[in-house]
N, C-alpha and C positions, 0 to 999 in steps of 0.2 A: 755498224753493220754486225749482225750476229748470224753466224752460219755454222753448218755442220761440216766436218772434214770428209767431204765426198768429192769424187771426180776431180775437176780442175779448180775447185773453190780455193784450196790452199795456195794455189799459184796466184790468185787475185787478192785474197784477204790475208794480211799478215797479222797474226794473233798479237794483240796488244798495240799494234801500230795504227791500223786503219779499220780495225774491227776485232771481233772475238770469234775464235774457232772452238767448237765443242765436238766431242765424240758423237757419232750417230746414235740417236736414241736417248740422249741425256736431256730429257724433258725438263727436269728441275733446273739443270744448269742453263738451258736455253731460256727458261722463264726468268731466272735471276739475271742473266746477262742482258736480256731485253729490257728488264726493269732498270738496270744500271745505265744502259744506253739512253733510255728516256730521261732518267734523272740528269745525266750529263747534258743532254740536249736542252733541258729546261734551265739548268744552271748557266749555260752559254747564251741562250737566247731569251730566257725567261724575263730578264730585266727589260728587254725591248718590247715584250708582249704586253706589259702592263702600262706602258706609257702612251 
C-alpha cells in the first residue's frame, strides 16, 4: 500500500512494514513507491502467474 501522511492513515499504515507513507503532494515519490510495490508484487506472485 502506498499512501500520503494525512488524517488517520499513519495509524493504519506503518511505513516500511505494511506499506509506504509519503508527504502530501510528493507525486514523484508516490509514482516511484507505486512502481516499487508493483515490482514486489510481481516478484512474489509472478512465478505463479506464468504457470
